[in-house]
Every structure is written in C-alpha cells, then in structure tokens.
C-alpha positions in Angstrom: 90.0 20.8 7.6 91.0 24.3 7.8 91.4 26.7 5.1 95.1 26.6 5.4 95.3 22.9 4.8 93.3 23.2 1.7 95.6 25.8 0.3 98.6 23.7 1.2 97.2 20.7 -0.6 96.2 22.7 -3.6 99.7 24.2 -3.9 101.5 20.9 -3.4 101.8 18.6 -6.3 99.4 15.7 -6.3 101.0 12.3 -6.3 99.0 9.3 -7.3 101.7 7.0 -6.1 101.2 7.9 -2.4 98.1 5.8 -1.1 97.9 7.7 2.2 97.4 11.1 0.7 93.9 12.2 -0.2 93.0 14.9 -2.5 90.6 17.5 -1.1 88.5 19.4 -3.6 87.8 23.0 -2.8 84.1 24.0 -3.0 83.5 27.5 -2.1 79.8 28.1 -1.4 78.5 24.6 -1.1 77.0 25.1 2.4 75.2 28.3 1.4 73.6 26.7 -1.7 72.5 23.7 0.2 70.9 25.8 3.0 69.2 28.0 0.4 67.8 24.9 -1.4 66.5 23.5 1.9 64.9 26.8 2.8 63.3 27.1 -0.6 61.9 23.6 -0.4 60.5 24.2 3.1 58.9 27.4 1.9 57.3 25.7 -1.1 56.0 22.9 1.2 54.5 25.5 3.6 52.9 27.4 0.8 51.5 24.2 -0.7 50.0 23.1 2.6 48.4 26.6 3.0 46.9 26.4 -0.5 45.5 22.9 0.3 44.0 24.2 3.5 42.4 27.1 1.7 41.1 24.8 -1.0 39.5 22.5 1.6 37.9 25.3 3.5 36.5 27.0 0.4 32.9 26.0 -0.3 32.5 24.0 -3.5 29.2 25.0 -5.1 29.4 22.4 -7.9 29.9 19.6 -5.4 26.9 20.7 -3.3 24.8 21.1 -6.5 25.6 17.5 -7.5 24.8 16.2 -4.0 21.5 18.1 -4.0 20.6 16.7 -7.5 21.4 13.2 -6.4 19.3 13.6 -3.3 16.4 15.0 -5.2 16.2 12.0 -7.7 14.5 9.5 -5.2 12.2 12.2 -3.9 11.1 13.2 -7.4 10.5 9.5 -8.3 8.5 8.9 -5.2 6.3 12.0 -5.9 5.7 11.0 -9.5 4.8 7.4 -8.5 2.3 8.6 -5.9 0.8 11.1 -8.3 0.5 8.4 -11.0 -1.1 6.0 -8.6 -3.6 8.5 -7.4 -4.6 9.5 -11.0 -5.1 5.8 -11.9 -7.1 5.2 -8.7 -9.4 8.2 -9.4 -9.8 7.1 -13.0 -10.7 3.5 -11.8 -13.2 4.9 -9.3 -14.9 7.1 -11.9 -15.1 4.2 -14.4 -16.6 1.8 -11.8 -19.1 4.4 -10.6 -20.2 5.2 -14.1 -20.6 1.5 -14.8 -22.7 1.0 -11.7 -24.9 3.9 -12.7 -25.4 2.4 -16.1 -26.2 -1.0 -14.7 -28.7 0.6 -12.3 -30.3 2.5 -15.2 -30.5 -0.6 -17.4 -32.0 -2.7 -14.6 -34.6 -0.1 -13.8 -35.5 0.0 -17.5 -35.6 -3.8 -17.9 -37.6 -4.6 -14.7 -41.0 -3.0 -14.5 -42.1 -1.8 -11.1 -44.4 -4.3 -9.4 -47.9 -3.2 -9.1 -48.6 -4.6 -5.7 -45.7 -3.2 -3.8 -46.2 -2.4 -0.2 -45.0 1.1 0.8 -45.2 2.9 4.0 -45.1 6.7 4.4 -43.9 6.4 8.0 -40.1 6.5 8.6 -38.6 3.4 10.3 -41.5 1.1 9.2 -40.5 -1.9 7.2 -43.1 -3.9 5.3 -42.3 -7.5 4.6 -43.6 -9.3 1.5 -44.1 -13.0 1.4 -41.5 -14.9 -0.6 -42.6 -16.6 -3.8 -43.1 -20.3 -3.0 -41.5 -22.6 -5.6 -44.1 -24.0 -8.0 -42.6 -27.5 -7.9 -43.7 -28.0 -4.3 -47.4 -28.6 -4.0 -49.3 -26.2 -1.6 -51.0 -29.1 0.2 -47.8 -30.5 1.5 -46.8 -27.2 3.2 -50.1 -26.8 5.0 -49.9 -30.0 7.1 -46.3 -29.4 8.0 -47.2 -25.9 9.2 -50.0 -27.2 11.4 -47.7 -29.7 13.1 -44.9 -27.3 13.5 -47.3 -24.6 14.7 -46.8 -25.7 18.2 -43.1 -25.0 18.1 -43.5 -21.5 16.7 -44.9 -18.9 19.1 -48.0 -17.0 17.9 -49.0 -13.5 18.9 
C-alpha cells in the first residue's frame, strides 16, 4: 500500500456494488501515536518497578517496632512470672520460719526444763539418758530376761 494507491482510491468514487474492491481508510499518524503510547507505558512500568525497589529497600521503622514489641511480650511475661513466683516463695519461707519460731517459743514455755538433765562441757561428748520404761510392764519381768540375754550381749 503505497501513498499513491491511497490517493487514487480516495479520488475514485466508491462503489458498493463491486465486491472485489476494498475501501482503504487513510490514517495519518497512527504509527507514531501507537509507538508513543508503547514508549509511555514502558516508561511508566520502569518507573513503577524502580519505585517498588526503592520502597522495598527503604527501612520500615514501624514494621520493626511492631516486630520488636511482639518479641518482647513473651519475655516480659516470663520475667513477671518468675518475679511473682520468687516473691510468693520468699513470703512462704518467711511465714513458715516465723511459725516455726513461734512453735519453738511455745514449746519452750509449755515444757519446763528437766531438773536432772545430764550436760557435758566437753565438745563432742554425748551423754545418753535411759528411756522411760512403760509402767504397764512390771520391772520384775525385765530383770530375768536381761539375765538370760546377758550372755548374748557383750559386756565391757
């Protein structure tokens, strides 16, 4: 399609009766507009990709702050739990130690000190006291048994 053929067709009268003839429409700057639109779209695409790359490379302080806050939550809960446990444990120890001291004071006040206690001033010396024999067992029965069993027990 040359320029001359287009002029010829435009000058010639159009006949709708002839099925073999085709009508060619003359468009002057179609190729130039199309190329310019394609270049503009390509330039916009390149600029958009460059903006996205800059956006991805730029540090996001809000995002990092949110990540840091989320990471601190379990650590803070753990520290609070350990602190609470230690406070309760110390309180329990102080209550039990005060109760033991009160019981020791009460038992010391209730039981008078025995008058016939054996004490030694030498360190490392233990004085043994005889156990109280139950009153239900007669003393006469224990004596014969001890004489017969005396052979089995060594004497110094």
